[in-house]
VEXDREN-2710 file (C-alpha; in Angstrom, 1 decimal):
% VEXDREN-2710
k/r/px/py/pz
1/UNK/-6.3/12.1/-4.5
2/UNK/-5.6/8.3/-3.6
3/UNK/-4.4/6.6/-0.6
4/UNK/-2.9/3.2/-0.2
5/UNK/-3.5/1.3/2.6
6/UNK/-1.6/-1.5/3.8
7/UNK/-2.5/-4.1/6.3
8/UNK/-0.7/-5.9/8.7
9/UNK/-1.2/-9.0/6.1
10/UNK/0.1/-6.8/3.3
11/UNK/2.9/-5.7/5.0
12/UNK/4.1/-9.2/6.1
13/UNK/3.5/-10.2/2.5
14/UNK/5.7/-7.3/1.4
15/UNK/8.7/-8.2/3.3
16/UNK/8.0/-6.5/6.5
17/UNK/9.2/-9.6/8.6
18/UNK/12.6/-10.2/6.7
19/UNK/15.0/-9.4/9.2
20/UNK/18.1/-9.9/6.9
21/UNK/16.7/-7.3/4.9
22/UNK/16.0/-5.1/8.1
23/UNK/19.3/-5.1/8.9
24/UNK/20.7/-3.7/5.7
25/UNK/17.8/-0.9/5.8
26/UNK/19.4/-0.2/9.5
27/UNK/23.2/-0.3/8.2
28/UNK/21.9/2.1/5.4
29/UNK/20.2/4.5/8.0
30/UNK/23.1/4.7/10.2
31/UNK/25.4/5.4/7.1
32/UNK/22.9/8.3/5.8
33/UNK/22.6/9.8/9.4
34/UNK/26.5/10.1/9.7
35/UNK/26.6/12.0/6.3
36/UNK/23.9/14.5/7.2
37/UNK/21.2/12.9/5.0
38/UNK/18.7/12.8/7.3
39/UNK/16.4/15.2/8.8
40/UNK/15.2/13.3/12.3
41/UNK/13.2/15.7/14.8
42/UNK/13.6/14.4/18.3
43/UNK/10.6/11.8/19.0
44/UNK/7.3/13.2/20.7
45/UNK/5.8/11.3/23.7
46/UNK/1.9/12.1/24.3
47/UNK/1.4/10.6/27.7
48/UNK/-2.5/9.7/29.3
49/UNK/-1.3/10.4/33.2
50/UNK/-5.1/10.8/33.6
51/UNK/-6.5/7.4/32.4
52/UNK/-3.8/5.1/31.9
53/UNK/-0.5/5.9/33.8
54/UNK/2.4/4.8/32.0
55/UNK/1.1/4.2/28.6
56/UNK/2.4/6.2/25.8
57/UNK/2.0/7.3/21.8
58/UNK/4.9/8.2/20.1
59/UNK/5.6/10.5/17.0
60/UNK/8.6/9.9/15.0
61/UNK/8.6/12.2/11.5
62/UNK/11.7/11.6/9.3
63/UNK/13.1/12.8/6.2
64/UNK/15.7/10.6/4.7
65/UNK/17.6/11.4/1.3
66/UNK/18.8/8.4/-0.3
67/UNK/20.8/7.8/-3.7
68/UNK/17.4/6.8/-5.2
69/UNK/15.1/9.9/-3.9
70/UNK/13.7/11.2/-0.6
71/UNK/11.5/9.3/1.9
72/UNK/9.6/11.3/4.0
73/UNK/7.6/9.0/6.9
74/UNK/6.3/9.4/10.2
75/UNK/5.7/6.5/12.9
76/UNK/2.8/6.5/15.5
77/UNK/3.0/3.8/17.8
78/UNK/1.2/3.6/21.3
79/UNK/2.5/1.1/24.1
80/UNK/0.3/0.1/26.4
81/UNK/1.9/0.0/30.4
82/UNK/0.4/-3.0/31.2
83/UNK/-0.9/-6.1/28.8
84/UNK/-4.5/-5.1/27.4
85/UNK/-6.7/-7.7/26.9
86/UNK/-7.4/-9.0/23.3
87/UNK/-5.2/-6.9/21.9
88/UNK/-1.7/-6.2/21.4
89/UNK/0.2/-4.0/23.9
90/UNK/2.1/-2.2/20.8
91/UNK/0.4/-0.7/18.2
92/UNK/1.3/1.6/15.6
93/UNK/0.7/3.2/12.0
94/UNK/3.5/4.6/9.2
95/UNK/2.6/7.4/6.9
96/UNK/4.6/7.8/4.1
97/UNK/4.1/11.4/2.0
98/UNK/5.2/12.4/-1.4
99/UNK/8.3/14.0/-1.3
100/UNK/7.2/16.7/-3.8
101/UNK/3.9/17.5/-2.9
102/UNK/3.9/16.4/0.6
103/UNK/0.4/14.5/0.2
104/UNK/0.2/11.2/2.1
105/UNK/1.0/8.4/-0.1
106/UNK/0.7/5.1/1.9
107/UNK/-0.9/4.2/5.7
108/UNK/0.5/1.2/6.9
109/UNK/0.5/-1.2/9.7
110/UNK/3.4/-0.3/12.0
111/UNK/3.6/-3.0/14.5
112/UNK/5.7/-5.4/12.7
113/UNK/7.8/-2.6/11.1
114/UNK/8.4/-1.3/14.7
115/UNK/9.4/-4.4/16.0
116/UNK/11.9/-5.9/13.1
117/UNK/13.9/-2.4/12.9
118/UNK/14.1/-2.8/16.8
119/UNK/15.6/-6.1/16.4
120/UNK/17.8/-5.1/13.4
121/UNK/19.2/-2.1/15.1
122/UNK/20.3/-4.6/18.1
123/UNK/22.0/-7.0/15.5
124/UNK/23.8/-4.3/13.8
125/UNK/25.1/-2.9/17.0
126/UNK/26.1/-6.9/18.2
127/UNK/28.0/-7.5/14.8
128/UNK/30.3/-4.6/16.6
129/UNK/29.8/-4.5/20.3
130/UNK/29.0/-8.4/21.1
131/UNK/31.2/-11.6/21.5
132/UNK/30.6/-13.1/17.9
133/UNK/31.7/-16.5/19.3
134/UNK/28.9/-16.4/22.1
135/UNK/27.1/-20.0/22.2
136/UNK/24.6/-18.8/25.2
137/UNK/22.7/-15.5/25.6
138/UNK/20.2/-14.1/28.1
139/UNK/17.1/-12.4/27.6
140/UNK/14.8/-10.6/29.9
141/UNK/11.6/-10.2/28.6
142/UNK/9.5/-12.1/26.0
143/UNK/7.4/-10.2/24.3
144/UNK/7.1/-9.5/20.4
145/UNK/9.9/-7.2/20.6
146/UNK/12.0/-10.2/22.3
147/UNK/11.4/-12.3/19.4
148/UNK/13.0/-9.6/16.7
149/UNK/15.6/-9.1/19.1
150/UNK/16.4/-13.2/18.8
151/UNK/15.8/-13.2/15.3
152/UNK/18.4/-10.2/14.9
153/UNK/21.0/-11.8/16.9
154/UNK/21.1/-15.1/15.6
155/UNK/21.9/-13.5/12.6
156/UNK/25.0/-12.1/13.7
157/UNK/26.0/-14.2/15.9
158/UNK/27.1/-17.7/13.9
159/UNK/27.8/-20.2/16.9
160/UNK/24.4/-19.0/19.1
161/UNK/23.2/-22.5/20.3
162/UNK/21.4/-22.2/23.7
163/UNK/19.5/-19.1/25.0
164/UNK/18.1/-18.5/28.7
165/UNK/14.8/-16.9/28.8
166/UNK/13.0/-14.9/31.6
167/UNK/9.7/-13.2/32.0
168/UNK/7.4/-13.1/35.0
169/UNK/4.3/-14.7/33.7
170/UNK/3.8/-17.4/31.2
171/UNK/5.5/-15.6/28.3
172/UNK/8.6/-17.3/28.5
173/UNK/7.1/-20.7/28.2
174/UNK/5.3/-19.7/25.3
175/UNK/8.4/-17.9/23.7
176/UNK/10.7/-21.3/24.1
177/UNK/7.7/-23.4/22.8
178/UNK/7.2/-21.5/19.4
179/UNK/11.2/-20.5/18.8
180/UNK/12.9/-23.2/19.9
181/UNK/11.9/-25.7/16.8
182/UNK/11.5/-22.5/14.9
183/UNK/15.3/-21.1/14.8
184/UNK/17.0/-24.5/15.8
185/UNK/18.0/-22.9/19.2
186/UNK/18.0/-24.8/22.7
187/UNK/16.0/-21.7/24.4
188/UNK/15.3/-22.6/28.5
189/UNK/12.7/-20.6/30.3
190/UNK/13.9/-19.5/33.4
191/UNK/12.6/-18.4/37.1
192/UNK/14.6/-15.6/37.8
193/UNK/16.1/-12.8/36.2
194/UNK/19.4/-13.9/38.1
195/UNK/19.2/-17.2/36.2
196/UNK/18.8/-15.2/32.8
197/UNK/21.7/-13.1/33.4
198/UNK/24.7/-14.8/35.6
199/UNK/27.9/-15.1/33.8
200/UNK/26.8/-14.8/30.4
201/UNK/28.5/-13.3/27.7
202/UNK/25.3/-11.7/26.2
203/UNK/22.1/-10.0/27.6
204/UNK/19.5/-8.4/26.2
205/UNK/16.7/-6.6/28.0
206/UNK/13.5/-5.8/26.5
207/UNK/10.7/-4.9/29.2
208/UNK/8.5/-2.1/28.9
209/UNK/10.2/1.2/29.5
210/UNK/10.4/2.8/32.9
211/UNK/10.4/0.4/36.2
212/UNK/12.4/-0.4/38.9
213/UNK/16.2/-1.9/38.6
214/UNK/16.3/-5.3/39.4
215/UNK/19.8/-6.8/38.2
216/UNK/22.5/-7.1/40.8
217/UNK/26.0/-6.0/39.2
218/UNK/27.0/-9.2/41.1
219/UNK/25.1/-11.1/38.4
220/UNK/26.5/-9.7/35.3
221/UNK/29.7/-11.3/33.7
222/UNK/33.1/-9.5/35.1
223/UNK/34.5/-9.6/31.4
224/UNK/33.7/-9.9/28.3
225/UNK/30.0/-8.8/28.5
226/UNK/27.7/-7.1/26.4
227/UNK/24.2/-5.6/27.8
228/UNK/21.9/-4.5/25.2
229/UNK/19.3/-2.5/27.0
230/UNK/16.3/-1.9/24.7
231/UNK/13.6/-1.4/27.3
232/UNK/13.2/-0.1/31.0
233/UNK/15.7/0.6/33.6
234/UNK/17.2/-3.0/34.8
235/UNK/20.2/-1.6/36.2
236/UNK/21.3/1.1/38.8
237/UNK/22.8/4.1/36.7
238/UNK/25.9/3.8/39.2
239/UNK/26.5/0.5/37.7
240/UNK/27.6/2.2/34.1
241/UNK/30.7/3.6/35.9
242/UNK/31.8/-0.2/35.7
243/UNK/31.4/-0.7/32.2
244/UNK/34.2/0.2/29.8
245/UNK/32.2/1.8/26.6
246/UNK/28.8/3.0/27.1
247/UNK/27.2/3.2/23.1
248/UNK/23.8/4.5/21.9
249/UNK/22.0/5.1/18.5
250/UNK/22.3/8.9/19.2
251/UNK/23.2/10.7/22.5
252/UNK/22.0/13.7/20.9
253/UNK/18.5/12.3/20.8
254/UNK/18.3/10.0/24.0
255/UNK/19.7/12.9/26.2
256/UNK/16.4/15.1/24.6
257/UNK/14.2/12.5/25.7
258/UNK/15.9/11.4/28.7
259/UNK/14.9/8.5/31.2
260/UNK/17.1/6.2/30.2
261/UNK/19.2/4.8/32.2
262/UNK/22.7/6.5/30.8
263/UNK/20.6/9.8/30.7
264/UNK/20.0/9.3/34.4
265/UNK/23.1/8.5/35.0
266/UNK/24.6/11.7/33.3
267/UNK/21.9/13.8/35.2
268/UNK/23.2/12.4/38.5
269/UNK/26.5/13.1/38.0
270/UNK/27.3/9.4/38.3
271/UNK/28.8/9.5/34.5
272/UNK/30.7/11.7/32.3
273/UNK/28.7/12.3/29.2
274/UNK/31.9/12.6/27.2
275/UNK/31.8/8.3/27.7
276/UNK/28.8/8.4/25.6
277/UNK/29.5/7.0/22.2
278/UNK/27.0/6.9/18.8
279/UNK/27.1/3.7/17.0
280/UNK/27.1/5.5/13.4
281/UNK/30.6/6.1/13.8
282/UNK/31.9/2.4/15.2
283/UNK/29.7/1.3/11.8
284/UNK/31.6/3.7/9.6
285/UNK/34.8/2.3/10.6
286/UNK/35.8/5.7/12.4
287/UNK/35.9/4.2/15.5
288/UNK/36.6/0.5/16.9
289/UNK/34.0/-1.7/18.1
290/UNK/34.8/-4.4/20.5
291/UNK/38.6/-4.3/21.2
292/UNK/39.1/-6.8/23.8
293/UNK/37.3/-10.2/24.5
294/UNK/37.3/-8.7/28.3
295/UNK/35.4/-5.6/27.3
296/UNK/32.2/-4.8/29.1
297/UNK/30.2/-3.0/26.8
298/UNK/26.3/-1.4/27.2
299/UNK/24.5/-0.2/24.1
300/UNK/20.9/1.4/24.5
301/UNK/18.9/2.8/21.4
302/UNK/16.3/5.5/22.1
303/UNK/14.7/4.6/18.8
304/UNK/15.5/6.7/15.7
305/UNK/12.4/7.0/13.0
306/UNK/14.7/6.5/9.9
307/UNK/15.3/2.8/10.4
308/UNK/10.9/2.8/10.2
309/UNK/11.2/4.9/7.3
310/UNK/13.6/2.8/5.5
311/UNK/11.9/-0.7/5.9
312/UNK/8.2/1.2/5.2
313/UNK/9.4/2.4/1.6
314/UNK/11.0/-1.0/1.2
315/UNK/7.8/-2.8/2.0
316/UNK/5.5/0.3/0.1
317/UNK/7.6/-0.1/-3.2
318/UNK/7.3/-4.0/-2.6
319/UNK/3.4/-3.7/-2.3
320/UNK/3.2/-1.5/-5.3
321/UNK/5.1/-3.8/-7.4
322/UNK/2.6/-6.7/-6.5
323/UNK/-0.4/-4.9/-6.5
324/UNK/-0.9/-5.1/-2.8
325/UNK/-3.2/-3.1/-1.0
326/UNK/-6.0/-1.1/-0.8
327/UNK/-6.9/1.9/-2.5
328/UNK/-8.6/4.5/-0.3
329/UNK/-9.9/7.9/-2.2
330/UNK/-8.6/10.6/0.2
331/UNK/-10.6/13.2/-1.2
332/UNK/-12.0/14.1/-4.5
333/UNK/-12.8/17.1/-6.6
334/UNK/-16.4/17.7/-5.3
335/UNK/-16.5/20.9/-3.3
336/UNK/-16.8/20.9/0.0
337/UNK/-16.9/24.3/1.4
END
């Protein structure tokens, strides 16, 4: 039995960093999820509280019934609590399985796909929830995932010209230097989180999960504001009461996982869970997206494995067509027992 291995270079050469394609994959995934075509178990998290508190490994299996066949995948992704030396903070693998035999078909780098689909989901949500005429946005965090957040937002915000970015270290300067010319945007590093947030119509947070809230409600635009919280707890749960809409990718999954700001607000009794909306019905047109330029909207995804699976399947098919990757012998006919 043979197994295809796709390195990060193979994934990139096979369209893994194609944001337009990732956005299309994410849209398809939410439509299939709405139609009951996806079997998505809850995310499983392994914590290493003894050796490295705060660091985790997530496991995200999924089965997807598409018009062209079934996709079965599982993403395993590790997230370090602090930036390690000489290795990325987020690493992962995605395994694809044969839907008939359930045997593994392919193992590929998961870091690129995980980051791209995260940016793509924000883009899909922003197209319905954000002020699309926005010319300036604010970013909190300047890591790999924030880069894909900006790639995705640029794809759906046609008038975007200027970006403020804040991080605690040098990464905000590297972010601005690397992406200003590449994306033809005026990207300005700022020294405080307040400077990255105050009076802007769109703010994206993408720092490590958990942490202590540090955004003051007085910094937030009183009208026409969207906060895309893709990372840690940057606002107190009580502040969610001031938002007109609270949208998630799946309330069932985020409620089960806990830990996100909206889940904590419900647990604390400061937020009615009936106010939390899933993104799927909005994308399907069953519910309106942004209804007024004065709406204050909060979006926070828990992260759904179907987006990873759809991107991974597209990459796998492209790699097969181009003859990319390394074929590994998983096992032979040689008796072993």
